[in-house]
C-alpha positions as MATLAB code, in Angstrom:
seq = 'MNTQDYENMASKLDDDTLDNHRNAPKPDPACLYGLVGDVARAGAENTEANPYAIAANFIAYMSAALGRVPGTAANIAKRKRKMEKRLHERGYSLTHARSIVAKYFAAK';
ca = [
      78.397   58.489   87.084;
      81.339   56.641   88.632;
      84.171   56.522   90.716;
      86.429   57.192   87.051;
      84.518   60.056   86.399;
      84.613   61.781   89.504;
      88.337   61.512   89.934;
      88.848   62.900   86.255;
      86.224   65.722   87.789;
      88.996   66.302   90.399;
      91.993   66.301   88.285;
      90.546   68.728   86.122;
      89.553   71.168   89.407;
      93.455   70.961   90.181;
      94.509   71.759   86.774;
      95.212   75.680   86.770;
      94.647   75.703   82.752;
      91.235   74.994   83.425;
      88.692   77.693   81.958;
      85.582   77.662   83.737;
      84.413   81.179   81.200;
      84.917   80.241   77.252;
      84.504   83.731   76.268;
      86.064   85.426   79.159;
      89.159   87.674   78.141;
      93.154   86.301   78.654;
      94.582   89.349   80.394;
      98.502   89.297   79.725;
     100.516   89.482   83.053;
     102.605   92.343   81.482;
      99.413   94.300   82.672;
     100.031   94.735   86.184;
     103.069   96.807   86.263;
     103.776   99.515   88.643;
     101.818  100.859   91.779;
      98.197   99.742   90.345;
     100.178   95.905   89.849;
     101.415   95.671   92.979;
      98.368   96.513   94.854;
      96.310   94.140   92.395;
      98.911   91.179   93.457;
      98.831   92.392   97.245;
      94.606   91.942   97.329;
      94.893   88.641   95.635;
      98.044   87.343   97.232;
      95.863   84.792   99.551;
      92.151   85.138   98.032;
      90.098   84.448   95.332;
      89.908   87.747   93.857;
      90.692   88.299   90.959;
      94.002   90.804   90.421;
      93.027   91.751   87.122;
      89.525   93.007   88.702;
      91.589   94.838   91.581;
      93.153   97.139   89.474;
      90.502   97.929   87.549;
      88.600   98.423   90.985;
      91.807  100.424   92.094;
      92.099  102.709   88.833;
      88.593  103.546   89.346;
      88.843  104.145   93.080;
      91.869  106.607   92.337;
      90.498  108.384   89.254;
      87.341  109.098   92.004;
      89.560  110.136   94.951;
      91.900  112.478   92.743;
      89.006  114.037   91.110;
      89.122  116.057   87.962;
      91.655  118.571   88.668;
      95.399  117.249   87.515;
      97.327  118.308   91.257;
     100.656  118.625   89.507;
     102.374  121.727   90.026;
     103.179  122.456   87.415;
      99.384  122.641   86.320;
      98.242  124.209   88.966;
     100.821  126.991   88.358;
      99.344  127.709   84.780;
      96.297  127.539   86.433;
      96.801  130.458   88.570;
      98.999  132.437   85.801;
      95.841  131.996   84.026;
      93.370  133.337   86.327;
      95.592  136.357   87.293;
      95.458  137.098   83.036;
      91.896  136.559   82.888;
      91.366  139.149   86.548;
      94.228  141.523   85.023;
      92.006  141.774   81.475;
      88.677  142.780   83.387;
      90.363  145.668   85.263;
      91.968  144.608   88.188;
      95.616  145.178   88.994;
      98.405  142.427   88.738;
      98.838  142.884   92.530;
      95.431  142.736   93.152;
      94.688  139.681   90.770;
      97.216  137.696   92.209;
      96.042  138.521   95.986;
      92.737  137.346   94.866;
      94.114  134.063   93.117;
      96.358  133.371   95.890;
      94.000  133.499   97.945;
      91.227  131.358   95.807;
      94.400  128.489   95.971;
      95.364  128.556   99.845;
      91.350  127.802  100.123;
      91.589  124.747   98.116;
];
């Protein structure tokens, strides 16, 4: 290899359009919006980390952290009413069913 070859390689390394992986998908920057996009951009700001990989990891982490039960107030109220109805159908008074449900949801 001569000096010209090294200069060509060095100029390609400085080029942002260099694609090391031919078959790698090219996601649109619009994918990084909202809280996930903010976290991804902040994580990749001064590092060599891929912001799309950070976004995917953040989504997976938050899914595991939140768990299976959606925690919105409307969903919790719906689950309470459903549990009260089932207990009432099984013979509990509505007052007793409500107290059981209140104790169950207070423990969580």
